[in-house]
N, C-alpha and C positions, 0 to 999 in steps of 0.2 A: 504494500500500500504506500502510495506517495504522500509525503507530508505536505502541508500547506506551503512551507518554505521551498521545498523541492519543486513544487508545482509553479510557484511564482518564478523561480529561477528558470524553469523550462519555458514558461511563457516569454520571459525576457529573451531567451536564446532564440526561440522560434519567430518572434515578432520583431525583435530589434528595439523594443520599447516596453515599458510597463507603466500604466497610469496609476495615479493615487487611488482611484476606486478599486483597482485590482488588489493593491496592497491592503486596503481596508477590508475588502470582502474576504481576502484570504484569512485574515485574522478573525473577522466577525461572523462570517457565514460561508465557510469553505465550499459546501455542496452547491450553493447558489452560484458562486464564482465558477465552479466547474461546469455547471449547466449552461451558464451564459457563454463561457469560453467554447463549449461544444458547438454552439450556433456560429460563433465567429470562425471556428475551424472549418465548418462545413461550407460557409459562404465565402470566406476570404483566404484562409491560410492553406487549405488543402489544394493540391494541384487539380485544376479543372481546365476549361477551355481558354479562359482569359489569362493572358500573360500577367505575371506579378506587377510589372510596371503599369499596365492598364488598370489593374485593380487599385493600385496606389493612387493613380490620377483620379479615379472615380471616388475614392475615399476622400481625397483632398478637396475635390469639388463639393461633394455632399456635406462634408464637415464645414466648409466655407458657407454654403447656403444655409445650413442650420445654425451657424454661428456657435459651433461647439466650443467648449473650453479651449482657450488658446494653446495650453500645453499639449492637448490632444492633437490639434491641427498641426502644430509645429513638429510633433513627433512623427506624424505621417509625411510631412514635407522632408524631414531628415531621412526617413526610411526610403522615400522616393529617390533622394540624392544617392543614398547608399546603393540602391539598385541600379544606378547609372543614368537616371533621368537628369536632364540638364535643368538649371534654374529657369531657363526660358520655357522649356516644356511644361514645367510645373506652373509657371505664371500663366501660360496659355490656358491651362485647365481652370485656373482660378478666374480668368477673364470670362469664361463661359457663364459664370454666376451673374455677370453684369446684366445681360438682357432678361434673364429668367428670375433672378432674386433681387435685383436692384443694387443701387449704389452702396448702400450701407453694408450689405453682406459682402460685396466686392471689396470695399475698402478694408473690411475686417480681414479678409483673406490676404490681400496685398500686404497689410501690416505684418501679419504673421510670417508671410513669405520673406519680406524684407529683413525681418529680424533673423531668420535662419540663414539666409544667403548673404547677409551684410550688404544689402543693395546700396548702390550709389544713389545719392540724392543731389538734385540741383536746387540750390536755395535761391529765392528771388533776390535781386539786387536792388530792390526798392522796399520801402517800409511797408509792412503788411501785418495784419493780425494773424497769429498762429494758433490761438486757442489753447496755448500752453501756460495759462496763469500769468498773463502779462500784467 
């Protein structure tokens, strides 16, 4: 029988990330974590027809649209990079959120992406309000 700690370690190895709720559920209600992870394995982790890179782009897009917790979105962006996706490919997936989910969801995804890839920024050379507690 696998211990909760061994299970979390296996999750981290197979996914490339572990979220806070995984850690909490491993300690608080291990059987529910296992059940939830079985669904993720069936739809996302197990080899099926979609390439892992495509699955990751779909995850990034859906997490952007849903405005999932930023650490979760950023972990999937990092996994995408680890799989060999380019920052531009990931940005193009996030851009699909713009016409379907709107500017707010799109901005959220771009912000997470920029933090992960350390995106270059062009600052205006004129005085402007930034919304950063001026």
